[in-house]
C-alpha positions as CSV (number, residue, x, y, z in Angstrom):
1,M,-15.9,-12.7,11.1
2,P,-13.8,-12.8,7.9
3,G,-15.0,-14.6,4.8
4,F,-15.2,-14.4,1.1
5,L,-17.5,-11.7,-0.5
6,L,-20.8,-12.8,-1.8
7,H,-21.7,-11.9,-5.4
8,V,-24.6,-12.3,-7.7
9,G,-23.6,-15.9,-8.7
10,A,-23.2,-17.2,-5.2
11,G,-24.9,-20.4,-4.2
12,I,-27.4,-19.7,-1.4
13,A,-30.2,-21.9,-0.2
14,C,-33.0,-21.8,2.4
15,P,-33.1,-24.5,5.1
16,H,-35.6,-26.4,3.0
17,G,-33.6,-26.5,-0.3
18,G,-35.1,-23.5,-2.1
19,Q,-32.5,-21.5,-4.1
20,A,-31.9,-17.8,-3.2
21,S,-30.8,-15.1,-5.6
22,I,-29.5,-11.7,-4.9
23,T,-30.5,-8.6,-6.9
24,V,-27.7,-6.1,-6.7
25,A,-28.7,-2.4,-6.7
26,A,-25.2,-1.0,-7.3
27,P,-23.3,-3.3,-9.7
28,R,-20.1,-1.1,-10.0
29,V,-17.9,-3.2,-7.6
30,K,-17.2,-6.7,-8.9
31,A,-15.4,-9.8,-7.7
32,M,-14.5,-12.4,-10.3
33,G,-16.5,-10.4,-12.9
34,Q,-19.8,-10.5,-10.9
35,P,-21.3,-7.7,-8.9
36,V,-20.7,-7.8,-5.1
37,A,-23.8,-8.0,-2.8
38,V,-24.4,-5.6,0.1
39,L,-26.5,-5.8,3.2
40,S,-29.5,-3.9,1.7
41,D,-29.7,-5.9,-1.6
42,P,-33.0,-7.8,-1.8
43,T,-32.6,-11.6,-1.8
44,T,-35.5,-13.8,-3.1
45,V,-36.0,-17.5,-2.7
46,A,-37.6,-19.8,-5.3
47,G,-38.4,-23.5,-5.0
48,C,-38.9,-23.8,-1.2
49,A,-41.4,-26.6,-0.5
50,F,-41.9,-26.0,3.2
51,Q,-45.4,-26.8,4.6
52,V,-46.8,-26.3,8.1
53,P,-49.0,-29.1,9.4
54,V,-52.4,-27.6,10.2
55,G,-55.0,-30.0,11.6
56,A,-56.0,-32.5,9.0
57,G,-54.2,-30.7,6.1
58,T,-51.1,-28.5,5.5
59,K,-50.6,-24.8,4.9
60,P,-47.9,-23.7,2.4
61,Q,-45.3,-21.5,4.1
62,P,-42.4,-21.4,1.7
63,C,-39.4,-19.2,2.2
64,M,-39.8,-16.1,0.0
65,T,-37.0,-13.7,1.1
66,V,-33.7,-13.6,3.0
67,R,-33.3,-10.7,5.5
68,W,-29.6,-10.3,6.0
69,L,-28.7,-9.3,9.6
70,V,-25.0,-8.9,9.7
71,G,-22.6,-7.8,6.9
72,A,-18.9,-7.0,6.9
73,A,-17.5,-4.8,9.6
74,R,-14.8,-3.2,7.5
75,V,-15.6,-3.5,3.8
76,R,-18.3,-1.3,2.4
77,V,-19.7,-0.4,-1.1
78,N,-21.3,3.1,-1.3
79,G,-21.3,3.2,2.5
80,T,-23.2,-0.1,3.0
81,P,-21.5,-3.3,4.4
82,V,-20.9,-6.0,1.9
83,L,-22.2,-9.5,2.4
84,L,-19.7,-12.2,3.3
85,Q,-19.9,-16.0,3.1
86,T,-20.1,-15.9,6.9
87,S,-22.9,-13.2,7.1
88,S,-25.9,-13.9,9.2
89,G,-29.4,-13.9,7.7
90,L,-32.9,-15.2,8.2
91,C,-35.2,-16.7,5.6
92,Q,-38.8,-15.5,5.9
93,S,-42.2,-16.6,4.5
94,A,-44.5,-14.2,2.6
95,E,-46.1,-13.5,6.0
96,G,-42.7,-12.5,7.5
97,I,-42.4,-15.7,9.6
98,P,-38.8,-16.7,10.3
99,Q,-37.9,-20.0,8.7
100,G,-34.2,-20.4,9.6
101,P,-30.8,-19.3,8.4
102,P,-29.7,-19.5,4.7
103,T,-26.8,-21.6,3.7
104,V,-24.0,-20.3,1.4
105,S,-22.6,-23.2,-0.5
106,M,-20.6,-21.6,-3.2
107,T,-19.0,-18.2,-3.7
108,Q,-15.9,-16.6,-5.3
109,T,-12.6,-17.5,-3.6
110,R,-10.3,-14.5,-4.4
111,V,-11.6,-11.6,-2.4
112,R,-12.0,-11.8,1.4
113,G,-13.5,-9.2,3.7
114,M,-13.9,-8.7,7.4
């Protein structure tokens, strides 16, 4: 699915409102002056307040990471697919429990990939 390339400054959030940030391992390729993200780049989430109801109390299960599942089919950086605005991912807790898909709200609007 075509879409704009994700970069370090892209606005990404978990389903519960936590903000995700991408750490780019190979910052040589840039879009709008910021490094482009690839499928293998680690993405961490901060500020997720998700809690699981447990009996009389709650158990904190905030989203901690995003595991990207699908990148671009045709565009690669150093042999790894780049991430697109339309890429599929899954937010996960520290225990690896799936929490839902991330939402990309803002990205650069000049470079498209497929």
